[in-house]
Rosetta silent file (secondary structure, phi, psi, omega in degrees, C-alpha in Angstrom):
SEQUENCE: MDRDALLDLFDRLVSEIRDSLSDLDDWGPSGDRSSQYRHDVVADEIVVPRLLGAGLRVLSEESGLVGEGEVTVVVDPVDGSTTGSRRIPWYATSLCAVDVDGPVVAVVANLASDHRYRASRGEGVDVLRPGGRGYDRSSHGPSRCRRLDEAVIGFSGLPPGHGGWNQFRALGAAALDLCAVATGSLDGFVDIDRAHGVWDYLGGLLVCREAGAVITDGYGDELVTLDPSQRRAPVAAATPELLADLLAMAAGWRGSSVG
SCORE:     score description
SCORE:     0.000 S_00000001
   1 L     0.000  127.472 -178.083   17.320   19.038  -33.706 S_00000001
   2 L   -80.885  176.361 -173.905   13.500   19.017  -33.835 S_00000001
   3 H   -62.090  -45.335 -178.142   11.336   21.514  -35.674 S_00000001
   4 H   -61.612  -40.070  179.298   10.607   23.741  -32.696 S_00000001
   5 H   -65.653  -39.354  177.225   14.299   23.965  -31.830 S_00000001
   6 H   -63.010  -45.927 -179.415   15.151   24.882  -35.420 S_00000001
   7 H   -63.690  -39.719  177.176   12.507   27.597  -35.511 S_00000001
   8 H   -63.584  -41.587  177.538   13.686   29.007  -32.194 S_00000001
   9 H   -62.357  -44.336  179.701   17.268   29.053  -33.475 S_00000001
  10 H   -60.427  -43.495  179.432   16.183   30.809  -36.673 S_00000001
  11 H   -62.701  -41.172  179.035   14.302   33.443  -34.684 S_00000001
  12 H   -63.939  -39.868 -179.727   17.313   34.097  -32.452 S_00000001
  13 H   -65.573  -41.674  176.504   19.555   34.493  -35.473 S_00000001
  14 H   -59.277  -43.859  179.947   17.170   36.960  -37.092 S_00000001
  15 H   -63.281  -40.183  178.802   17.128   39.009  -33.895 S_00000001
  16 H   -65.558  -40.127  178.024   20.920   39.001  -33.728 S_00000001
  17 H   -63.522  -45.632  179.217   21.166   40.141  -37.332 S_00000001
  18 H   -59.583  -43.202  179.962   18.687   42.977  -36.740 S_00000001
  19 H   -62.803  -42.556 -178.588   20.611   44.113  -33.653 S_00000001
  20 H   -68.028  -40.247 -179.439   23.926   44.072  -35.511 S_00000001
  21 H   -70.877  -26.714  178.196   22.579   45.940  -38.523 S_00000001
  22 H   -65.787  -22.883  178.926   21.019   48.583  -36.310 S_00000001
  23 L   -99.323    1.887 -174.824   24.566   49.513  -35.251 S_00000001
  24 L   -84.993  125.851  178.641   26.050   49.303  -38.749 S_00000001
  25 L   -90.610  -34.176 -175.297   27.142   52.597  -40.283 S_00000001
  26 L   -99.949  105.838  177.084   28.489   51.308  -43.601 S_00000001
  27 L  -106.990   21.995 -178.519   25.766   49.803  -45.805 S_00000001
  28 L   -88.826 -172.431 -179.766   27.790   50.184  -48.970 S_00000001
  29 E   -57.968  146.085 -179.322   29.527   47.613  -51.192 S_00000001
  30 L   -74.023  -26.356 -175.582   31.703   45.067  -49.409 S_00000001
  31 L    86.445   -5.040 -178.154   34.492   45.406  -51.951 S_00000001
  32 L   -89.022  -40.682  177.661   34.819   41.627  -52.163 S_00000001
  33 L  -156.280  160.789 -177.933   32.554   40.912  -55.132 S_00000001
  34 L   -59.645  137.784  175.793   30.020   42.574  -57.366 S_00000001
  35 L    70.780    6.783  174.654   26.550   43.182  -55.846 S_00000001
  36 L   -98.681  137.149 -177.878   27.682   42.175  -52.345 S_00000001
  37 E  -113.272  164.442 -179.740   27.210   44.715  -49.566 S_00000001
  38 H   -60.430  -37.397 -179.546   28.737   45.134  -46.154 S_00000001
  39 H   -68.248  -28.085  172.483   25.453   44.145  -44.475 S_00000001
  40 H   -59.870  -45.274 -176.854   25.472   40.849  -46.418 S_00000001
  41 H   -67.915  -44.570 -179.759   28.840   40.011  -44.895 S_00000001
  42 H   -59.380  -46.328 -179.197   27.884   41.056  -41.370 S_00000001
  43 H   -65.580  -40.664 -179.856   24.724   38.934  -41.440 S_00000001
  44 H   -63.772  -38.970 -179.653   26.545   35.942  -42.928 S_00000001
  45 H   -68.183  -20.799  174.802   29.226   36.094  -40.239 S_00000001
  46 H   -81.011  -49.103 -165.601   26.493   35.859  -37.609 S_00000001
  47 H   -81.082  -40.106 -172.601   24.378   33.092  -39.062 S_00000001
  48 H   -66.159  -49.137  179.050   26.776   30.566  -40.593 S_00000001
  49 H   -60.000  -35.694 -179.606   28.947   29.774  -37.533 S_00000001
  50 H   -67.327  -40.716  179.026   25.859   29.384  -35.349 S_00000001
  51 H   -68.684  -42.435  177.113   24.231   26.963  -37.754 S_00000001
  52 H   -62.216  -39.798  178.718   27.423   24.948  -38.181 S_00000001
  53 H   -64.689  -21.869  177.570   27.819   24.828  -34.402 S_00000001
  54 L   -88.657    6.050  177.393   24.350   23.314  -34.158 S_00000001
  55 L    82.607   23.927 -177.460   25.425   20.414  -36.361 S_00000001
  56 L  -107.843  146.683  169.512   23.718   21.651  -39.509 S_00000001
  57 E   -82.785  149.007 -173.174   24.990   21.862  -43.046 S_00000001
  58 E  -129.829  132.772  168.648   24.633   25.351  -44.519 S_00000001
  59 E  -118.010  106.032 -177.538   24.025   26.670  -48.017 S_00000001
  60 E  -115.004  144.035  175.203   24.426   30.451  -47.916 S_00000001
  61 L   -57.180  -34.778 -173.990   24.405   32.934  -50.761 S_00000001
  62 L   -88.864  -28.223 -173.207   27.521   34.493  -49.277 S_00000001
  63 L  -114.153  -11.088 -176.268   29.471   31.391  -48.143 S_00000001
  64 E    79.607 -156.178 -177.429   28.320   28.591  -50.427 S_00000001
  65 E   -97.250  117.263 -176.386   27.787   25.030  -49.207 S_00000001
  66 E  -136.847  154.597  173.761   29.671   24.267  -45.994 S_00000001
  67 L    87.089 -179.535  179.204   29.572   21.756  -43.160 S_00000001
  68 L  -131.602  156.475  177.365   28.088   18.305  -42.708 S_00000001
  69 L   151.963  157.946 -179.673   24.746   17.089  -41.477 S_00000001
  70 L   -75.957  -22.262  178.894   21.504   15.396  -42.442 S_00000001
  71 L  -112.898  130.401  177.275   19.675   18.735  -42.481 S_00000001
  72 E  -107.836  130.157  175.194   20.789   21.608  -44.702 S_00000001
  73 E   -99.926  117.676  177.065   19.786   25.172  -43.882 S_00000001
  74 E   -91.611  121.529 -171.447   19.455   27.296  -46.998 S_00000001
  75 E  -133.165  133.306  164.619   20.023   30.904  -45.987 S_00000001
  76 E  -108.700  106.223 -176.083   20.015   34.301  -47.577 S_00000001
  77 E   -56.953  -42.700  173.332   21.532   36.487  -44.863 S_00000001
  78 E  -140.563  102.975  173.496   20.081   39.624  -46.478 S_00000001
  79 E   -87.874  130.525 -172.473   17.686   39.194  -49.383 S_00000001
  80 L    88.001   40.989 -175.513   17.086   42.531  -51.054 S_00000001
  81 H   -60.392  -38.744 -178.601   20.556   43.867  -50.323 S_00000001
  82 H   -67.228  -43.390  176.957   20.241   46.765  -52.744 S_00000001
  83 H   -61.953  -38.363  176.462   16.955   47.948  -51.262 S_00000001
  84 H   -62.353  -40.469 -179.567   18.575   47.674  -47.841 S_00000001
  85 H   -64.533  -26.331  178.551   21.536   49.760  -48.984 S_00000001
  86 L   -94.969    4.751 -179.289   19.088   52.463  -50.058 S_00000001
  87 L    62.420   29.582  169.800   17.157   52.173  -46.770 S_00000001
  88 L   -82.973  125.248 -168.103   14.028   51.008  -48.552 S_00000001
  89 L   -80.598   57.730  179.313   12.284   48.920  -45.865 S_00000001
  90 L  -144.591   71.191  177.722   11.872   45.728  -47.902 S_00000001
  91 L  -146.816  151.693 -163.905   14.811   43.420  -47.189 S_00000001
  92 E  -144.965  160.480  160.233   14.892   40.159  -45.299 S_00000001
  93 E  -103.662  133.864  178.314   16.702   37.255  -43.775 S_00000001
  94 E  -124.915  125.969  177.845   15.428   33.925  -45.096 S_00000001
  95 E  -129.287  129.425  179.463   16.265   30.577  -43.473 S_00000001
  96 E  -138.928  121.917  177.492   14.848   27.252  -44.636 S_00000001
  97 E   -87.261  134.571 -177.568   15.798   23.815  -43.315 S_00000001
  98 E  -121.898  126.053  174.297   15.754   20.986  -45.861 S_00000001
  99 E  -111.335 -164.560 -175.139   15.660   17.288  -44.972 S_00000001
 100 L   -64.906  -20.546 -179.285   15.395   14.202  -47.168 S_00000001
 101 L   -98.734    2.208  179.013   11.765   15.037  -47.940 S_00000001
 102 E   112.081 -162.441 -179.738   12.381   18.695  -48.853 S_00000001
 103 E   -58.916  133.030 -176.261   11.776   21.980  -47.030 S_00000001
 104 E  -117.127  -43.323  174.371   10.689   21.314  -43.461 S_00000001
 105 E  -143.097  153.128  179.876   10.720   24.635  -41.558 S_00000001
 106 E  -151.833  149.409  168.109   11.397   28.235  -42.534 S_00000001
 107 E  -130.019  126.232  171.925   11.539   31.739  -41.128 S_00000001
 108 E  -119.472  124.921 -173.227   11.431   34.780  -43.402 S_00000001
 109 E  -129.897  126.483  171.056   11.811   38.097  -41.576 S_00000001
 110 E   -70.747  112.891 -175.333   11.599   41.662  -42.829 S_00000001
 111 L   -71.459  -21.111  179.021   14.697   43.131  -41.194 S_00000001
 112 L   -78.726  -41.924 -174.234   13.375   46.679  -41.405 S_00000001
 113 L  -104.913  -17.305 -172.422   10.008   46.082  -39.713 S_00000001
 114 L    67.592   22.673  169.904   10.572   42.731  -37.932 S_00000001
 115 L   -74.894  121.546 -173.952    7.465   41.326  -39.617 S_00000001
 116 E  -122.567  147.113  175.754    8.182   37.575  -39.616 S_00000001
 117 E  -121.584  130.808 -178.140    6.671   34.542  -41.339 S_00000001
 118 E  -128.692  125.557 -177.420    7.247   31.078  -39.906 S_00000001
 119 E  -126.009  144.812  175.724    6.245   27.887  -41.723 S_00000001
 120 E  -133.803  130.920 -173.516    6.440   24.221  -40.794 S_00000001
 121 L   -54.892  122.350  179.393    5.725   21.460  -43.304 S_00000001
 122 L    79.498    3.089 -173.886    2.168   20.246  -42.939 S_00000001
 123 L  -125.474    4.426  175.046    1.470   22.630  -40.056 S_00000001
 124 E    89.043 -166.859 -174.066    0.672   25.981  -41.679 S_00000001
 125 E  -124.511  134.781  171.545    2.045   29.491  -41.315 S_00000001
 126 E  -114.020  149.254 -176.527    2.422   31.711  -38.245 S_00000001
 127 E  -126.616  135.333  171.215    3.033   35.448  -38.438 S_00000001
 128 E  -109.133  115.520 -179.310    4.778   37.819  -36.044 S_00000001
 129 L   -93.937  150.612  179.133    3.669   41.383  -36.654 S_00000001
 130 L   -53.311  129.201 -179.262    5.693   44.428  -35.598 S_00000001
 131 L    83.406   -2.581 -179.912    4.931   45.186  -31.982 S_00000001
 132 L   -74.440  164.851 -178.341    3.217   41.838  -31.484 S_00000001
 133 L   -93.932   -3.051 -179.688    3.687   39.677  -28.425 S_00000001
 134 L   164.038  176.904  179.774    4.418   36.508  -30.331 S_00000001
 135 L   -70.580  142.336  173.136    3.557   34.469  -33.370 S_00000001
 136 E  -127.093  148.533  174.417   -0.098   33.986  -34.298 S_00000001
 137 E   -60.259  128.359 -175.370   -1.611   31.652  -36.833 S_00000001
 138 L   -61.357  128.520  174.989   -1.998   33.725  -39.983 S_00000001
 139 L   -95.507    0.911 -177.546   -5.578   34.807  -40.593 S_00000001
 140 L  -118.805  100.327  174.970   -4.658   36.148  -44.028 S_00000001
 141 L   -90.022 -166.181  177.268   -4.153   33.500  -46.671 S_00000001
 142 L   -58.098  159.818 -170.142   -3.798   33.976  -50.407 S_00000001
 143 L   -73.995  -17.424 -175.291   -6.150   36.445  -52.027 S_00000001
 144 L    73.990   10.900  178.167   -8.190   33.903  -54.067 S_00000001
 145 L   -65.817  130.195 -179.188   -7.702   36.054  -57.161 S_00000001
 146 L  -111.650  -17.507 -172.303   -8.312   33.965  -60.302 S_00000001
 147 L  -111.231  129.851  179.930   -8.188   36.568  -63.063 S_00000001
 148 H   -61.904  -36.510 -177.325   -5.040   38.201  -64.350 S_00000001
 149 H   -73.804   -4.133  174.332   -6.895   41.381  -65.251 S_00000001
 150 H  -109.392    0.688 -167.603   -7.897   41.762  -61.595 S_00000001
 151 L   -96.206  147.792  167.248   -4.488   40.890  -60.155 S_00000001
 152 E  -104.135  117.283 -171.256   -1.676   42.884  -58.579 S_00000001
 153 E  -112.912  134.493  171.494    1.524   41.077  -59.574 S_00000001
 154 E   -91.215  141.203 -179.899    5.017   41.397  -58.150 S_00000001
 155 E  -125.213  147.011  162.661    7.936   41.128  -60.558 S_00000001
 156 E  -115.104  115.575 -172.294   11.637   40.515  -60.351 S_00000001
 157 L   102.614  169.488 -175.814   13.094   41.900  -63.536 S_00000001
 158 L   -95.416  116.251  176.011   11.573   44.170  -66.165 S_00000001
 159 L   -60.486  135.963 -178.578    8.454   42.859  -67.928 S_00000001
 160 L   -76.691   -7.509  178.364    8.958   43.211  -71.696 S_00000001
 161 L  -172.975  173.522  178.352    5.381   44.337  -72.183 S_00000001
 162 L   -75.972  125.623 -175.591    2.017   44.648  -70.503 S_00000001
 163 L   -96.516    4.939  178.253    0.756   41.171  -69.724 S_00000001
 164 L    98.018    7.160  178.537   -2.840   42.061  -68.983 S_00000001
 165 L   -74.545  168.469  175.461   -2.591   42.456  -65.209 S_00000001
 166 L   -76.229  -54.255  176.369   -4.447   45.090  -63.222 S_00000001
 167 E  -145.547  164.792  174.101   -1.333   46.524  -61.552 S_00000001
 168 E  -139.829  160.154  176.781    2.242   45.451  -60.858 S_00000001
 169 E  -135.977  146.057  171.751    4.962   46.111  -58.319 S_00000001
 170 L  -122.683   97.108 -167.734    8.738   45.543  -58.352 S_00000001
 171 L   -95.318  -29.746  168.288    9.631   45.462  -54.664 S_00000001
 172 L   102.751    7.430  176.292   13.119   43.975  -54.695 S_00000001
 173 L  -146.432  102.774 -172.582   13.210   41.027  -52.280 S_00000001
 174 H   -58.896  -38.202 -178.976   11.868   37.720  -53.592 S_00000001
 175 H   -58.769  -45.612  179.094   11.589   36.119  -50.154 S_00000001
 176 H   -73.464  -36.197  177.690    9.241   38.854  -48.959 S_00000001
 177 H   -58.453  -42.829  179.325    7.444   39.058  -52.303 S_00000001
 178 H   -66.933  -38.717  176.078    6.532   35.375  -52.015 S_00000001
 179 H   -64.891  -32.287  176.559    5.337   35.841  -48.452 S_00000001
 180 H   -66.115  -35.194  173.832    3.184   38.706  -49.731 S_00000001
 181 H   -67.011  -42.642 -177.635    1.553   36.265  -52.166 S_00000001
 182 H   -61.124  -31.485 -174.302    1.072   33.751  -49.362 S_00000001
 183 L  -112.394   12.036  167.988   -0.760   36.282  -47.198 S_00000001
 184 L    91.068    1.320  178.149   -2.739   38.141  -49.847 S_00000001
 185 L   -73.914  -35.853  169.820   -0.844   41.415  -50.247 S_00000001
 186 L  -114.614  151.658  176.276    0.123   40.401  -53.782 S_00000001
 187 L   -88.599  -25.286 -179.883   -1.911   38.118  -56.014 S_00000001
 188 E  -161.478  168.878  178.863    1.115   36.705  -57.824 S_00000001
 189 E  -144.415  139.226 -179.835    4.869   36.913  -58.361 S_00000001
 190 E  -136.305  127.550  169.521    6.966   36.312  -61.492 S_00000001
 191 E   -87.817  116.650 -178.232   10.738   36.084  -61.927 S_00000001
 192 L   -79.440  -38.982 -165.430   11.411   37.486  -65.396 S_00000001
 193 L  -100.534    4.142 -176.527   15.149   36.888  -65.662 S_00000001
 194 L    50.839   50.918 -168.323   15.611   33.391  -64.167 S_00000001
 195 L  -109.577   -0.789 -169.235   18.022   35.063  -61.800 S_00000001
 196 E   -97.209  133.613  166.896   17.335   33.552  -58.385 S_00000001
 197 L   -80.623  164.973 -174.559   19.443   31.135  -56.400 S_00000001
 198 H   -61.006  -29.382  179.536   17.646   28.748  -54.072 S_00000001
 199 H   -64.228  -26.026 -178.251   18.454   30.935  -51.045 S_00000001
 200 H   -70.738  -32.185 -167.617   16.311   33.717  -52.531 S_00000001
 201 H  -125.667  -11.218 -169.518   13.051   31.800  -52.660 S_00000001
 202 H   -67.332  -40.935  175.858   13.098   28.553  -50.656 S_00000001
 203 H   -61.375  -44.440  177.442   11.843   30.046  -47.383 S_00000001
 204 H   -64.534  -33.413  176.628    9.125   31.895  -49.279 S_00000001
 205 H   -59.481  -48.372 -178.869    8.267   28.702  -51.152 S_00000001
 206 H   -65.795  -38.949  176.556    7.472   26.869  -47.907 S_00000001
 207 H   -60.917  -44.207  178.057    5.450   29.833  -46.619 S_00000001
 208 H   -59.959  -50.899 -177.068    3.460   29.837  -49.883 S_00000001
 209 H   -60.012  -43.730 -177.100    2.812   26.115  -49.810 S_00000001
 210 H   -73.032  -23.516  177.537    1.723   26.095  -46.181 S_00000001
 211 H   -84.460  -15.691 -179.627   -0.532   29.117  -46.681 S_00000001
 212 L   103.304    3.387  172.327   -2.254   27.527  -49.684 S_00000001
 213 L   -77.355  165.939 -179.795   -0.678   29.537  -52.502 S_00000001
 214 E  -115.525  142.114 -175.792    0.747   27.719  -55.519 S_00000001
 215 E  -147.259  141.057  178.859    4.333   28.040  -56.712 S_00000001
 216 E  -152.437  179.879  174.665    6.400   26.495  -59.469 S_00000001
 217 E   -96.587  136.833 -176.235    9.354   27.230  -61.739 S_00000001
 218 L   -64.636  -16.796  179.198    8.595   29.163  -64.900 S_00000001
 219 L  -107.676    3.035  179.098   10.691   26.754  -66.974 S_00000001
 220 L    85.453    9.534  179.013    9.393   23.561  -65.374 S_00000001
 221 L   -82.322  160.402  175.158   12.519   22.857  -63.324 S_00000001
 222 L   -71.224  127.538 -178.529   12.491   21.535  -59.759 S_00000001
 223 L   -76.344  -29.641 -178.205   12.658   24.481  -57.375 S_00000001
 224 L   -85.013  110.177  178.836   14.202   22.554  -54.492 S_00000001
 225 L  -143.905  149.632  174.606   17.920   22.238  -55.188 S_00000001
 226 L  -113.898   22.471  176.959   21.061   22.344  -53.079 S_00000001
 227 L   -95.861  111.378 -176.373   23.299   23.230  -56.007 S_00000001
 228 L   -66.670  -14.468 -179.809   24.547   26.799  -55.484 S_00000001
 229 L   -84.396  -14.201 -175.048   25.264   27.202  -59.195 S_00000001
 230 L   -79.432  146.769  174.844   21.652   26.668  -60.250 S_00000001
 231 L  -126.286  145.087 -176.209   19.264   29.515  -61.028 S_00000001
 232 E  -131.471  169.008  179.205   15.503   29.327  -61.140 S_00000001
 233 L  -126.450   77.171 -177.863   12.486   31.441  -62.153 S_00000001
 234 E   -64.065  139.102  175.002    9.905   31.054  -59.374 S_00000001
 235 E  -130.222  126.034 -177.520    6.314   31.918  -60.259 S_00000001
 236 E  -129.519  152.504 -179.317    3.706   32.035  -57.489 S_00000001
 237 E  -153.460  160.020  179.260    0.006   32.787  -57.413 S_00000001
 238 L   -69.173  -30.263 -175.839   -2.976   32.865  -55.122 S_00000001
 239 L  -139.973  158.442  175.919   -4.830   30.264  -57.195 S_00000001
 240 H   -60.733  -35.053 -179.544   -4.080   27.606  -59.815 S_00000001
 241 H   -63.863  -44.033  178.986   -6.073   29.576  -62.393 S_00000001
 242 H   -68.783  -37.736  177.503   -3.950   32.688  -61.924 S_00000001
 243 H   -59.224  -44.083  179.433   -0.754   30.614  -61.908 S_00000001
 244 H   -59.664  -40.910  178.349   -1.688   29.150  -65.293 S_00000001
 245 H   -65.544  -40.389  179.976   -2.183   32.652  -66.688 S_00000001
 246 H   -66.504  -41.041  178.432    1.161   33.845  -65.306 S_00000001
 247 H   -65.280  -41.049  178.155    3.008   30.862  -66.752 S_00000001
 248 H   -64.969  -39.654  177.892    1.373   31.385  -70.147 S_00000001
 249 H   -60.712  -49.081 -178.265    2.252   35.080  -70.037 S_00000001
 250 H   -65.937  -39.033  177.953    5.915   34.371  -69.256 S_00000001
 251 H   -64.787  -37.324  177.222    6.115   31.636  -71.912 S_00000001
 252 H   -63.121  -40.413  176.465    4.654   34.050  -74.456 S_00000001
 253 H   -62.833  -41.270  179.673    7.341   36.586  -73.688 S_00000001
 254 H   -65.126  -40.139  178.166   10.044   33.976  -74.139 S_00000001
 255 H   -63.892  -37.695  178.590    8.526   32.905  -77.453 S_00000001
 256 H   -66.540  -38.809 -178.359    8.426   36.498  -78.669 S_00000001
 257 H   -69.244  -33.720  177.541   12.066   37.066  -77.761 S_00000001
 258 H   -69.821  -41.276 -178.403   13.095   33.942  -79.659 S_00000001
 259 L   -69.404    0.000    0.000   11.047   34.944  -82.693 S_00000001
């Protein structure tokens, strides 16, 4: 399956998930495991069979690693499940195809607004805005912010102290938070708790890279992994200078906690 076909499939799946969730009355816990909601299960039951039927291997937060194929689609059926359960409009489906060279195409879609980000390796980022007639090449790249004291930073987890930023936000869906860095709504993003599986951030990682933002792991680990047991601490920024400040800030917190 070529890149365009993958992106079209991802878009269709996002639309099917949005349609199904619009008819869903029960957005509470699934009862199957801690922190899983009914909407997680509904979305997973839509996306995984379709991807497997297309001859793709799938790594889903809800289903694990299943299927065979040269291309693996890393999917979070609903990233930001808790915000979704509270009807806070910041939750997403994230799909990212990975080949032998790493992430190749991705779609990250805000399920509440239908604001979508589509990235293709080496080809940039396209954005579908609510009410738009189709994808357009994004005219909004990273913010170019270089100074932490001028930056608005998104966090996952509770910062242990003030790190010198201008302002911060804790929005609750890493995939969308990273896309916000890529398109200039946030200047940076920091995972405090090293709590994210690859499905949470891989689509956003490709959007960041293709938009010109910089992203790494706060502990120096490789972010691209197909091991569902691994957890990472993605840190993203509009510029290398701001990224260096964010990494130093997070390392300082870790050093303080050890001391």
